[in-house]
C-alpha positions as CSV (number, residue, x, y, z in Angstrom):
1,M,-81.3,70.2,67.5
2,N,-80.1,69.7,64.1
3,V,-76.6,71.3,63.4
4,K,-75.4,72.1,59.9
5,P,-71.7,71.1,59.3
6,R,-69.2,73.8,58.3
7,K,-67.4,74.1,55.9
8,A,-63.9,72.2,56.5
9,K,-61.4,74.8,57.0
10,F,-58.0,71.9,55.0
11,G,-58.8,70.3,52.3
12,I,-56.9,66.9,51.4
13,G,-53.0,67.3,50.8
14,Q,-52.7,70.1,52.7
15,I,-50.5,70.2,55.6
16,V,-50.9,70.8,58.8
17,K,-49.3,71.2,62.6
18,H,-50.7,70.6,65.8
19,R,-52.0,74.0,67.8
20,K,-50.7,72.5,71.4
21,Y,-49.0,69.4,70.5
22,P,-45.3,69.1,68.5
23,F,-46.9,66.9,65.8
24,R,-47.5,67.9,61.9
25,G,-49.0,65.6,58.9
26,I,-50.6,65.8,55.7
27,I,-54.3,65.7,55.3
28,Y,-56.0,62.2,53.4
29,D,-59.1,62.6,54.7
30,V,-61.8,64.8,56.3
31,D,-65.2,64.1,58.3
32,P,-68.0,66.6,58.2
33,V,-68.5,66.2,62.1
34,F,-66.4,63.4,64.2
35,A,-67.2,60.3,63.6
36,N,-65.0,57.7,65.8
37,T,-65.8,56.3,69.0
38,D,-67.3,57.9,72.2
39,E,-64.7,55.4,73.8
40,W,-62.1,57.4,71.4
41,W,-63.8,61.0,72.2
42,L,-64.0,60.6,76.2
43,A,-60.0,59.2,76.4
44,I,-59.3,62.6,75.6
45,P,-59.0,65.1,78.8
46,E,-62.5,66.8,79.7
47,E,-60.7,70.3,79.5
48,V,-58.8,69.4,76.1
49,R,-61.5,67.6,74.4
50,P,-62.9,69.0,71.1
51,R,-66.3,69.7,69.9
52,K,-67.9,66.8,67.6
53,D,-69.9,69.4,65.7
54,Q,-66.3,70.7,63.6
55,P,-64.6,68.9,60.8
56,F,-62.3,66.3,61.9
57,Y,-59.2,65.1,59.4
58,H,-57.2,62.0,59.2
59,L,-53.7,62.7,59.1
60,Y,-50.4,60.9,58.1
61,A,-48.5,62.6,60.7
62,E,-45.2,63.0,62.5
63,N,-42.6,64.3,65.5
64,A,-39.9,63.8,66.1
65,D,-40.1,60.2,67.0
66,T,-41.6,58.6,64.8
67,E,-44.9,58.6,61.8
68,Y,-48.3,57.3,63.0
69,V,-52.2,58.2,61.4
70,A,-53.3,60.8,64.1
71,Y,-57.1,62.7,64.0
72,V,-57.7,65.6,65.1
73,S,-60.7,68.9,65.4
74,E,-60.0,71.7,63.2
75,Q,-60.2,73.7,66.1
76,N,-56.7,72.1,67.5
77,L,-55.0,72.4,63.6
78,L,-53.5,75.3,62.1
79,P,-51.4,75.4,58.6
80,D,-48.1,74.3,58.3
81,T,-45.6,76.8,56.3
82,S,-42.3,75.7,57.5
83,G,-42.3,73.8,53.2
84,D,-40.6,70.5,55.2
85,P,-42.0,67.7,53.7
86,V,-43.8,64.7,55.4
87,R,-42.0,61.9,55.8
88,H,-44.8,59.6,56.6
89,P,-44.0,56.0,54.4
90,Q,-47.8,56.2,53.4
91,V,-47.5,59.5,52.1
92,E,-46.0,58.2,48.5
93,E,-48.7,56.0,48.3
94,M,-51.2,58.3,48.2
95,F,-49.5,61.7,47.1
96,T,-47.4,63.6,45.0
97,R,-45.1,66.0,45.6
98,A,-45.6,69.6,43.6
99,D,-43.0,71.9,43.0
100,D,-44.2,74.4,45.2
101,G,-44.1,71.7,48.0
102,G,-47.4,70.9,48.9
103,Y,-49.1,68.0,47.3
104,R,-51.3,66.6,44.9
105,V,-53.9,63.1,45.2
106,K,-51.8,60.7,43.1
107,T,-54.2,60.3,39.7
108,V,-55.5,56.6,39.2
109,R,-54.8,55.2,35.3
110,L,-57.2,52.8,34.4
111,N,-55.9,50.8,31.4
């Protein structure tokens, strides 16, 4: 059976937070379906393991203590409406902060 990928609910540059765990981040890439290793997927406890047939998001993530990169299923994300900037150090390499508090991908100028 071939499952058609769903359209991603969140977009690149959007700030999201985890539904269950205390972290948030900015999306910098989206996979239409799970595209990580089986080892990674199996390391998640079965009772909270997400389905593979949904978008997965790459985040520049942060919690109260640190910044890191996260890979999170769509079912576990919610929009972050706090308006607070994301402090992850890689954010400014890829994004600029817009006047509305959101983030836009930096444009690349070719000489």
